[in-house]
N, C-alpha and C positions, 0 to 999 in steps of 0.2 A: 504494500500500500504506500502511496506517495506521501510526503510530508504535508502537502496541501490537503489531501483527503483526510489525513489524520487530524489536522488542525480543525477541519469542519466538525469532525466527530467530537473533539475535545471541547469545543467552544460552548456546547450546551451543558449547563449544570445538571447534575443527576436529579435533583429535586425541584427543578424549575417548574412552575405551574404551566400547564399546557396552554392556557389562554394567553400567556405572555407571547407565545409564538404564533398565535392565530391573528390573521388580519385579512380584511377585504381587499387590501392593496398589496398585490404580490411584489410590487417594486420595493417595498420597505420591510415587510415582515421577516423576522429572523427565521420563521418556520420555513420560508422558501429556501433558506440555505440547506436545511437538512432534507427537505423534499428533493431538492436538486441533487444532493449527495446520494440519496437512495435510488435515484433513477439513472445514475451513472454506472455503467458496467465496471467490472473489476479492472484495475489498472493493468494487470498482466494479460488482459484479454484484448483490449483496444487501446489505441493511442488517444490520450486526452490532452487537449491544448492547455497546458498549465497556465500560460499567460492569460487565457480567457477566464479560467477559474479565479485567478488572482484579481483581474480587473472587475469581475462580477462581484466577488466578495467585498472588495474595497468600495465599489460604487454603492452597493446596497447598504453596507454598514454606515457610510457617510450620510446616506439618505435617512436611515433610521435615527441617527443622531440629530438631524435637523427636524424631523417630523414626528417622531414617536415618543412614547412615554419615557419617564425617567428610568424605569427598569430596563426597557429595551435599549435605550440609549447607552446605558451602562454596559450592557452585554455587547453591543456593537463596538463600543470603545475597546473592550477587552479583545474582541476578535481582531480588530485592526492591529493592536499590539502583538498578538500572537502571530498574525500574518507576517509582520516585520521580522520577528524572531525566527519564523519558519523559513522564509526565503533567504535570510542572511544578507551579507554584504553584496552589493551589486546594484544594477540599474533598477530592479524592482523595488528594493528597499528605499532608494532615493526617490523613485516615483511615489511610493507610499507616503513618504514624508511631504513631498511638495504638493501632492493632491490633497493631503489631509490637513496641513497646517492652518490654512485659512478657514475651512469649515469648523475645525476644532476651536480656533481662536474666537470665531463668531459665536459659537455655542457657549463658550465660557462667559462671554460678555452678556449674553441674554438669559442665562440660566440662574436660578436662585436655589435649586435643590442641591444639597450637599453631596448626595450619592452621585448625581450626574457630573457635578464639577470634579469631584475627586477621581472618578473613573476617567474622565477626559484628561486630567492632569497626568495621571499615571501613563495613559496611552501616549500622550505627546512626549513624555520623557523617554519611553521605550523606543518609539519610532525614530526619535532624534538620535538616540544612542546608536541605533543600527544604521539608519539611513543618512545621518548628517555627514556630508562629504568635506565640510570645511568649518572653520571656527565661526564664520558669520551665521551659518545655519543653526549651529548649536546655541550661540548667544541670542539669536532671535527667539528660539524656543524658551530659553531661560528667562528672557524678558517677558514673554507672554505668560509664563508660569508665575513669575514674581509679581506681576501687576495685579494678580488676584488678591494680594494682601497689601499692595501699594498702588491704588487706582490712579494716583497722580501721574503715573508713567504713561497713561493712555487717555486720550480725549474722548468726550461724549460718553462717559461711563458714570453712572450714578454710584457714588461711594456707598457701600454697604458693609456692615461689620461682619467679617468672615467668621464662620463657626470654628471651634477647635479642630474638627476633623479636616476642614479645608486648609487651615493654617499648617497643620501637621503634614498633609499631603504636598502642599506647595513647597515647604522647606525640604522635605525628603526628595521630591522630584528634582528640585533645583540643585540639591547637593549631589544627586546621582549624576546629573549632567556636568557638574563642576569637575568630576573626575576625568572628563574628556577634553576640557578646555586648557589651552596653553596657559601655563601659570603666569605668563607675562602680558596677557591680553586685558585683564581687568585693571582699571586705573585706581590710584590711591584713594580718590574721593569715593568711588563706588565701594571699595573695600571697607573704608571706615564707616560708611553709612550702613553697610550690610552687617558688620560686626556689632555696631551699636544696636541695630534692630534685633539681632539674635540675642544680644545681652538682655534686652527687655523681655524676650520670650522666656528666658530662664527664670523669670519672676512670676510667670503666669500660674494660675491655679491648676490648669489642666496638665497632668503629668505627661501625656503623650506629646503635647506641645513642647514641654521642657526637654524631653528626650530627643525629639527631632532637632531642636535647636542645638543641643549638645553634640549630636552627630555631625551637624553642619560645621560647627566651630572646630570640632576635632579634625575634620577633613581639611579645613582651611589652615589649621596649624600644621598638619602633616604636609600640606603643599607649600609651606614656607611663607605664610602670609606676612609675618613681621619683616622677614628679610626682603620680601618683595616690596612692601610699603616703604621701607627705608631706602631701597635702591631707586624706586620711581620718584619718591618725594625729593630726594637729593638731586635727581636728574631732570626735574621739571623746569621748564623755561617760563612758566606762567606766574611765578611768585618770587618774592624776595627771599633772601637768606633767612630773615626773621620769620617770615610766614612758614617756610619749610621747617624751621626749628620748632615752631609752635605746633605744627601738624604732627611732627614726630613725637613731641612730648605728649600731645593729646592721645595719640595712638598707643603709646606705651602705657599711659594711664588706663586706657580702655582695656588693654590686654591684661593689666594687673587686676582690674575690676572683675573681668571675666574669670580669671584664674581663681580669685577668691570665691566667686559664685559657684564654680565647679567644685571646689573643695567642700563648700557647705552642702551642696546637693549630694555629694558622695556619702555624707554621714547624716542625711536628713532623717529625723525621727518620723514615725508613722503619724497619720492624721489626714485631714482634709477629705475624709471619706473615700479614699482610694484603696483598692485591693492590695493585699500584701505582695502579690506577684508583681504588680506594677511598681510598687515601691522598691522591691528587690532588683527589678530590671533597671530602674533609674540609678540606684546605688551602684550597681555593677558597671553601668556605662560610665558614670562620672568617676568612679574609682579607676577605671581603665584610662580615662582621659587625664586624671591627675598623674598617674604613673607615666603616661606618654609625655606630658609636659615636663616631668622631672627626669625621665630616662630616655625619651626619644624613640621608643619602640611601640609601634601600633599593634594592638591585639588582633588576633585572627580567630575565625570560627571555622570548625571542621564540619563538613557534611559528607556522610558515607554514601558513595555511589558505586555499585558493582564491585564491592570488595576493596575499594581505594578511597582516599579522603581528598576532598576539594577544600583548599584553604582560601577563605575570603575575608576581607577586612570587615570587622564588625561595624565600621562607620557607615558602610553603604552596601545594602543587599537588595536593591530594588528588583533585579531580575528574579531572584528567588521568591521575593514577596509576590511579584506579578504572576509568576507561574504557579505558585502555591504547591498543591500536591502533585502537579505535573512536572515539577522541576527535575526529578530524577529520571523520568521517562524521556524528557527532552535532552538531558545530558547524555543519555545513552545513544541518541541518534542524530542530534542536531549539530552539524558541522560548525555553524557559527559559534555556538556556545563552547564547543571544543576549543576554538581559538581564543575566545574570551577568557576561559579559565585555564588555558594551557594544559588541557587533558586530551588524550587520544584513546578511543575505545579499542579494545582488543577482543577478538573472538577466541574463546577457549571452550572447547566442547560444544560448539554451536551456540554459546551464550555470550552476550556482550558484557565485557567488564571494562573498567576505566583504569588508566595508568597515568600517573602524573609525569609530565615531561621534564619537570624541573629537577 
């Protein structure tokens, strides 16, 4: 079975209500995806034009996002992200991004439902990660994502207070794409504003928001934010020596404040009505961040796949989150993910296993 057909099968949740996929309009109902799949003969029996399947899936999903309910829009967003991960690097992934970015951006501006917004944000992050061919495309998506919590970045948008779920997804999606951006493309002003905002999020009551902000700050530290700020502020032609000095002093003060916040959150006592598991997750994250700030070694998380371990940074695990329970299955057969995680499957006794190349 081809990866595209596998994607169609995996896109439907096991317990999804059937009426979610029913529609009088065959151009937008997700049920048409699965009906179409059931009418296609086996891939080993006839030749199927994969580019036609790709184009059809993408077109119908985008139509769903524009016209359908929040639940179906959410599912369609997930299918578009899975489509990008399935086709991997190449022209189709770039087409996926370029065809989707404007409709997704427009849907974000017009939507008020947290489920739809968070699904679109995750979709945009994934398709940009796979299909972004240059820094401009990635930074464009990062700006679209960030404007959901900073509406002044875009005109003709009525400012609304984002929910904790939206803030968390914005920060996580933006952080995920930050891993692919050249560390020297973000200016010192943007960096300082971003760190300042993330610092305010560390003081929010919602623990998921604090954790997302901590992960973002951790990655920025790992990418050398302070060294970058120092170098660019000193090399700027836009200000005097005094202004440069003040900017550096303010940034160092901000970093010191963030460091104190991180230490406090690493030992925070229970309370505020949150579950013990959430508190332990927060403590673990910020304890790791304190150790990183003091020792310079980022923590890693191991995932068992086919008898071997995949090591990933705990700061950013968007792909694993996006694929959910399908992550291991995709790791066994998805060539793009093999490249991302530096793993290669090996056939032993007719079964696929995974071997670390490093």
